[in-house]
C-alpha positions in Angstrom: -114.7 -101.4 261.4 -117.2 -101.5 258.4 -117.0 -97.7 258.0 -117.4 -97.7 254.2 -120.2 -100.2 254.4 -122.0 -98.1 257.1 -121.7 -95.1 254.9 -122.9 -96.8 251.8 -125.9 -98.4 253.5 -126.8 -95.1 255.2 -126.7 -93.5 251.7 -129.1 -96.1 250.4 -131.6 -95.6 253.3 -131.4 -91.8 252.9 -132.2 -92.2 249.2 -135.3 -94.1 250.0 -136.3 -91.7 252.8 -135.7 -88.7 250.5 -138.4 -90.0 248.1 -141.1 -89.1 250.7 -143.5 -92.0 250.0 -142.1 -95.5 249.7 -143.0 -97.2 246.3 -141.9 -100.4 244.6 -139.7 -98.3 242.3 -137.7 -96.5 245.0 -137.4 -99.7 247.1 -135.8 -101.4 244.1 -133.6 -98.4 243.5 -132.5 -98.5 247.2 -131.9 -102.2 247.0 -129.6 -101.6 244.0 -127.5 -99.3 246.2 -127.5 -101.9 249.0 -126.3 -104.5 246.5 -123.5 -102.2 245.4 -122.6 -101.5 249.0 -122.3 -105.2 249.8 -120.3 -106.0 246.7 -117.9 -103.2 247.4 -117.5 -104.6 250.9 -116.3 -107.9 249.2 -119.3 -109.9 250.2 -119.8 -113.1 248.2 -121.8 -112.5 245.0 -124.1 -115.5 245.8 -124.7 -114.2 249.3 -125.4 -110.6 248.0 -127.9 -112.0 245.5 -129.9 -114.0 248.0 -129.7 -111.2 250.7 -131.1 -108.5 248.3 -133.8 -110.8 247.0 -135.0 -111.6 250.6 -135.0 -107.9 251.7 -136.7 -106.8 248.5 -139.5 -109.4 248.8 -140.2 -108.5 252.4 -139.9 -104.7 251.8 -142.6 -104.9 249.0 -145.1 -106.3 251.4 -148.2 -104.3 252.1 -147.5 -103.9 255.8 -144.3 -102.0 254.9 -145.5 -99.8 252.0 -148.6 -98.7 254.0 -146.9 -98.1 257.3 -146.3 -94.6 258.7 -142.5 -95.1 258.9 -141.7 -97.4 255.9 -138.0 -96.6 255.9 -137.7 -97.7 259.5 -139.4 -100.9 258.6 -137.0 -101.5 255.8 -134.0 -100.8 258.1 -135.4 -103.4 260.5 -135.8 -105.9 257.7 -132.2 -105.3 256.6 -131.1 -105.7 260.2 -133.0 -109.0 260.6 -131.6 -110.4 257.4 -128.0 -109.4 258.5 -128.5 -111.3 261.7 -129.9 -114.3 259.9 -126.9 -114.1 257.5 -124.3 -114.2 260.3 -126.1 -116.4 262.8 -127.2 -118.2 264.8 -124.0 -118.4 266.9 -123.4 -119.8 270.3 -120.1 -118.2 271.4 -119.8 -120.5 274.5 -117.1 -123.2 274.5 -118.3 -126.6 275.8 -115.7 -127.4 278.4 -115.4 -131.0 279.4 -113.9 -132.9 282.4 -111.2 -133.8 283.1 -109.7 -131.7 280.2 -110.8 -129.8 277.1 -108.6 -129.8 274.0 -108.9 -126.9 271.5 -107.1 -127.0 268.1 -106.3 -123.7 266.3 -105.5 -123.8 262.6 -105.0 -121.3 259.9 -102.7 -119.8 257.3 -99.4 -118.3 258.2 -99.7 -114.6 259.3 -103.4 -114.8 260.2 -102.7 -114.1 263.9 -103.1 -117.7 265.1 -100.5 -117.6 267.8 -101.6 -114.2 269.1 -105.2 -115.5 269.2 -104.0 -118.6 271.2 -102.6 -116.1 273.8 -105.9 -114.1 273.8 -108.0 -117.3 274.4 -105.6 -118.4 277.1 -105.9 -115.0 278.8 -109.7 -115.2 278.5 -109.8 -118.7 280.1 -107.5 -117.5 283.0 -110.1 -114.7 283.8 -112.8 -117.4 283.8 -110.9 -119.2 286.5 -109.6 -122.0 284.3 -106.0 -123.3 284.1 -104.9 -123.4 280.4 -101.8 -124.8 278.7 -100.3 -123.8 275.3 -98.8 -126.4 273.0 -96.3 -125.3 270.4 -97.4 -127.7 267.6 -96.0 -125.5 264.8 -92.7 -127.2 264.2 -92.0 -125.6 260.9 -91.1 -122.2 262.3 -88.9 -121.8 265.4 -90.1 -118.2 265.6 -93.7 -119.5 266.3 -92.4 -121.5 269.3 -90.5 -118.5 270.6 -93.6 -116.2 270.2 -95.8 -118.7 272.1 -93.2 -119.0 274.9 -93.1 -115.2 275.3 -96.9 -115.1 275.5 -97.0 -117.9 278.0 -94.3 -116.2 280.2 -96.2 -112.9 280.1 -99.4 -114.5 281.2 -98.0 -117.1 283.6 -99.4 -119.9 281.4 -97.3 -123.1 280.9 -96.1 -123.8 277.3 -95.3 -127.3 276.1 -92.5 -127.3 273.5 -90.3 -129.9 271.9 -87.6 -128.4 269.7 -86.1 -131.8 268.8 -89.2 -133.7 267.5 -90.4 -133.4 263.9 -93.7 -135.1 264.5 -96.5 -132.6 265.6 -98.9 -135.5 266.4 -96.5 -137.0 268.9 -95.8 -133.5 270.4 -99.5 -132.9 270.9 -100.2 -136.4 272.4 -97.3 -136.0 274.9 -98.5 -132.5 275.8 -102.1 -133.7 276.6 -100.7 -136.5 278.8 -98.6 -133.9 280.7 -101.5 -131.6 281.0 -103.7 -134.3 282.6 -100.9 -135.1 285.1 -100.7 -131.4 286.0 -104.4 -130.7 286.4 -104.7 -128.5 283.4 -108.3 -127.6 282.4 -107.9 -126.6 278.8 -105.1 -127.3 276.2 -104.7 -125.0 273.2 -102.9 -126.6 270.2 -101.1 -123.9 268.1 -100.7 -125.9 264.9 -98.6 -125.1 261.8 -99.6 -122.7 259.1 -98.5 -122.0 255.5 -98.5 -119.0 253.2 -101.1 -121.0 251.1 -103.2 -124.1 251.4 -101.2 -127.3 250.4 -101.7 -131.0 250.6 -98.9 -131.5 253.2 -100.4 -129.0 255.6 -103.9 -130.5 255.4 -102.6 -134.1 255.9 -100.7 -132.9 259.0 -103.7 -131.2 260.5 -105.9 -134.2 259.7 -103.5 -136.5 261.5 -103.6 -134.3 264.6 -107.4 -134.2 264.5 -107.7 -138.0 264.1 -105.2 -138.9 266.8 -106.1 -136.2 269.4 -109.8 -135.9 268.7 -110.0 -132.3 269.9 -113.2 -131.1 271.4 -113.3 -127.9 269.2 -111.4 -127.0 266.0 -111.2 -123.3 265.3 -110.0 -121.7 262.0 -108.2 -118.4 262.6 -108.4 -116.0 259.6 -107.3 -112.5 258.8 -110.5 -110.6 258.1 -108.6 -108.1 255.9 -108.2 -110.8 253.2 -111.9 -110.5 252.3 -113.2 -113.3 250.1 -109.9 -115.2 250.3 -110.8 -115.6 254.0 -114.1 -117.3 253.1 -112.5 -119.5 250.5 -109.8 -120.6 253.0 -112.4 -121.4 255.6 -114.3 -123.5 253.2 -111.1 -125.5 252.3 -110.2 -126.0 255.9 -113.8 -127.0 256.8 -113.8 -129.6 254.0 -110.7 -131.2 255.5 -111.3 -130.8 259.2 -115.0 -130.1 260.0 -114.5 -126.9 261.8 -116.5 -125.9 264.9 -116.0 -122.2 264.5 -114.1 -119.3 262.9 -112.1 -116.6 264.7 -111.8 -113.4 262.6 -108.7 -111.4 263.5 -107.8 -107.7 262.7 -111.4 -106.6 262.6 -110.2 -103.3 263.9 -108.2 -102.6 260.8 -109.3 -101.5 257.3 -111.8 -104.4 257.1 -114.6 -104.0 254.5 -116.7 -106.7 256.3 -117.0 -109.2 253.4 -115.6 -112.1 255.4 -117.8 -111.5 258.5 -120.9 -111.3 256.3 -120.1 -114.2 254.0 -118.4 -116.9 256.0 -121.4 -118.4 257.9 -123.6 -118.5 254.7 -120.9 -119.9 252.4 -119.3 -122.5 254.8 -122.0 -123.1 257.4 -119.4 -122.5 260.1 -120.2 -119.8 262.6 -117.9 -117.0 263.7 -117.2 -117.6 267.4 -114.8 -114.8 268.3 -113.4 -111.6 266.7 -110.1 -110.0 267.3 -110.6 -106.2 267.7 -107.1 -105.0 268.7 -103.5 -105.8 269.5 -103.7 -106.3 273.3 -104.5 -109.7 274.9 -107.9 -108.4 276.1 -109.0 -107.6 272.5 -110.9 -110.8 271.8 -114.7 -110.5 271.8 -117.5 -113.1 271.5 -119.3 -112.7 268.2 -122.9 -111.7 268.4 -124.7 -111.4 265.0 -127.3 -108.9 266.4 -124.7 -106.6 267.8 -122.6 -106.8 264.7 -125.7 -106.0 262.5 -126.4 -103.0 264.8 -122.9 -101.7 264.3 -123.0 -102.2 260.5 -126.2 -100.1 260.4 -124.6 -97.4 262.5 -126.7 -98.1 265.5 -123.8 -98.8 267.9 -123.2 -101.7 270.2 -123.7 -100.5 273.8 -124.0 -104.1 275.1 -120.4 -104.9 274.1 -119.1 -101.6 275.4 -120.8 -102.1 278.8 -119.4 -105.7 279.0 -115.9 -104.3 278.2 -116.3 -101.6 280.8 -117.4 -104.1 283.5 -114.4 -106.3 282.8 -111.8 -103.6 282.6 -112.9 -101.0 285.2 -112.8 -101.7 288.9 -116.2 -101.8 290.4 -115.0 -100.3 293.7 -113.4 -97.5 291.8 -116.7 -96.6 290.2 -118.5 -96.8 293.6 -116.0 -94.4 295.1 -116.4 -92.0 292.2 -120.2 -92.1 292.6 -120.0 -91.3 296.3 -117.8 -88.3 295.5 -120.2 -87.1 292.9 -123.1 -87.5 295.3 -121.1 -85.3 297.7 -120.7 -82.7 295.0 -116.9 -83.4 294.6 -115.3 -83.5 291.2 -111.6 -82.4 291.0 -108.9 -82.7 288.3 -107.8 -85.9 290.1 -111.3 -87.4 289.4 -111.1 -86.1 285.8 -107.7 -87.9 285.4 -109.1 -91.1 286.8 -112.0 -91.0 284.3 -109.6 -90.5 281.4 -107.6 -93.4 282.6 -110.7 -95.6 282.6 -111.5 -94.5 279.1 -108.0 -95.5 277.8 -108.5 -99.0 279.3 -111.4 -99.5 276.9 -109.3 -98.9 273.9 -108.8 -96.0 271.5 -111.3 -93.1 271.4 -112.2 -94.0 267.9 -113.0 -97.6 268.9 -115.2 -96.4 271.8 -117.1 -94.1 269.4 -117.8 -97.0 267.1 -119.8 -98.6 269.9 -122.0 -95.6 270.4 -125.2 -95.0 268.3 -124.7 -92.4 265.6 -121.1 -91.6 266.7 -119.5 -92.9 263.5 -119.9 -89.6 261.7 -118.4 -87.7 264.7 -115.3 -90.0 264.6 -115.0 -89.4 260.8 -115.4 -85.6 261.3 -112.6 -85.5 263.9 -110.4 -87.5 261.5 -111.0 -85.0 258.7 -110.1 -82.1 261.1 -106.7 -83.8 261.9 -107.7 -84.2 265.5 -106.2 -87.2 267.4 -108.4 -87.7 270.4 -106.0 -90.3 272.0 -103.1 -87.8 271.7 -105.3 -85.1 273.3 -106.2 -87.4 276.2 -102.5 -88.2 276.7 -101.6 -84.5 276.6 -104.3 -83.6 279.2 -103.0 -86.4 281.4 -99.5 -84.9 281.2 -100.8 -81.4 282.2 -102.7 -82.7 285.2 -99.7 -84.9 286.3 -97.6 -81.7 286.3 -99.8 -80.0 288.8 -99.4 -80.2 292.6 -102.1 -82.0 294.7 -103.4 -78.7 295.9 -103.8 -77.4 292.3 -105.6 -80.6 291.2 -108.0 -80.2 294.1 -108.6 -76.5 293.5 -107.5 -75.4 290.1 -108.7 -71.9 290.7 -105.5 -71.1 292.6 -103.5 -71.5 289.4 -102.2 -68.1 288.5 -99.8 -67.0 285.8 -96.7 -68.1 287.6 -98.2 -71.6 288.4 -99.5 -71.8 284.8 -96.0 -71.3 283.4 -94.5 -73.9 285.8 -97.1 -76.5 284.8 -96.6 -75.8 281.1 -92.9 -76.3 281.4 -93.4 -79.6 283.3 -95.9 -80.9 280.7 -94.0 -79.6 277.6 -97.0 -77.5 276.4 -97.7 -73.8 275.9 -99.2 -71.9 278.8 -102.4 -71.1 276.9 -103.2 -74.9 276.7 -103.4 -74.9 280.5 -106.0 -72.2 280.3 -107.9 -74.2 277.6 -107.9 -77.3 279.8 -109.4 -75.4 282.8 -112.0 -73.8 280.6 -113.0 -77.3 279.5 -112.9 -78.7 283.0 -115.1 -76.1 284.9 -118.4 -76.7 283.0 -117.7 -80.4 283.0 -117.2 -80.4 286.8 -120.5 -78.5 287.2 -122.3 -81.0 285.0 -120.8 -84.0 286.8 -121.8 -82.6 290.2 -125.3 -82.0 288.9 -125.5 -85.6 287.5 -124.3 -87.0 290.8 -127.4 -85.6 292.5 -129.8 -87.0 289.9 -131.5 -90.4 290.1 -130.7 -93.2 287.6 -133.6 -92.3 285.3 -132.8 -88.6 285.2 -129.1 -89.4 284.7 -129.9 -91.6 281.7 -132.1 -88.8 280.2 -129.2 -86.3 280.7 -126.8 -88.6 278.9 -129.2 -89.1 276.0 -129.6 -85.3 275.7 -125.8 -84.8 275.7 -125.5 -87.5 273.0 -128.1 -85.8 270.8 -126.3 -82.5 271.3 -123.0 -84.1 270.2 -124.6 -85.5 267.1 -126.2 -82.2 266.2 -122.8 -80.4 266.8 -124.3 -78.1 269.4 -121.6 -78.9 272.0 -118.8 -77.6 269.6 -118.4 -74.4 271.7 -114.9 -73.7 270.4 -115.8 -73.9 266.7 -118.2 -72.3 264.2 -120.5 -74.8 262.7 -119.1 -76.4 259.6 -116.0 -74.1 259.5 -113.5 -75.8 261.9 -112.4 -72.2 262.9 -112.0 -70.8 266.4 -114.6 -68.4 267.7 -113.4 -64.9 268.4 -113.5 -63.6 272.0 -116.6 -61.6 271.2 -118.3 -64.6 269.6 -117.5 -66.8 272.6 -118.9 -64.1 275.0 -122.1 -63.9 272.9 -122.4 -67.7 272.9 -121.9 -68.0 276.7 -124.6 -65.3 277.2 -127.0 -67.2 274.9 -126.4 -70.5 276.7 -126.8 -68.9 280.1 -130.1 -67.4 279.0 -131.3 -70.7 277.7 -130.3 -72.4 281.0 -132.2 -69.9 283.1 -135.3 -70.2 280.8 -135.2 -74.0 281.3 -134.8 -73.6 285.1 -137.9 -71.3 285.3 -139.9 -74.0 283.5 
């Protein structure tokens, strides 16, 4: 998400930083690069013009030019302006008693029905009882899709394949929902391939008769400025309460996210960040600004981890670490937890400074998710005794495991070479207090960013080290470790 924008803005800041002393001249030069970056990201021209003017004016202030770290100050100004551009936003939905009615609208193919399923799943986890209403009577496939989603989630779906009046269908559905004690009704309305008068009149009738508590416009973020223009047209007709951007995990340049609030006045409430029903996140302008500037989004990652990883499982793992236990079974569980959070690339995008690492792995034709699956297959091919104590794995066992996992025997050896230092590190971290553990994680993150953990590659070459080079590297690392221990 926003990779090209991150890279362009980073280049602009590096240009200013490389000048040594910040002056009006190089601030304006840097802002020209920022302007170009935003326009390439398909941000509205009027929004770009106002944004750059505001940042330039504040950056030319004496408190910035005379500060010890002027570039950091400018980055902060850009961050604050991005937050102001996309916010303020209150992602909470005001639920009402006895029932809340939410209306979803949008063009055909925007992901409206899937978003309906994601919202229903979200409400279920919050302890609410939702109902879907198939109000798109133009396409039978839309009704079928909603029924499939409802069945997979255990959410009731109201359908009427005979009626041609979506207003009557919605009214009957809400009455039924009241009788059945439903908390929230989601109206999945019709879409079109383009905006037309018939569509708008139909949606306006539903809004007037049903008086929904919230009306959300669902839009594909990959359509760029077309998304903003559509949002403006729908808002003129319906008075939207919020926008839901879908497919933000795809090749999205970010123009819609940065423009929609400023152009339409309608806030982004949620963003779709993947294909599963869990991949719907509340929109927080400050977190999004942080990600755009390559500073990561640890808050969202932690929230995702808390919702998808069992707390008792984490406590059990912590107890084992405190006892100095870390086996291949524990390693397998940790990988399973990582995959629950999404793709490896998606997780890296939440971590500060890890965007370049993700890009580097992509250029090396390394698929981290495929590697994780391969490691899981190797561990699953081991016996319980081998997973508890991998040092018993001899040549005969290695061949048997390789045959079971469908890999070459040397890959078993490579896995174990990777596992042993990780096991030692995890055991050491298990004995540390929370503060020391956090410092250790920060140190590892810095090493990753500097490339010093790439023990199997020469820096910048992508080639394997020779046995002699690996031996020299191990000796050097051991020497450094002993030196630190003496200190």
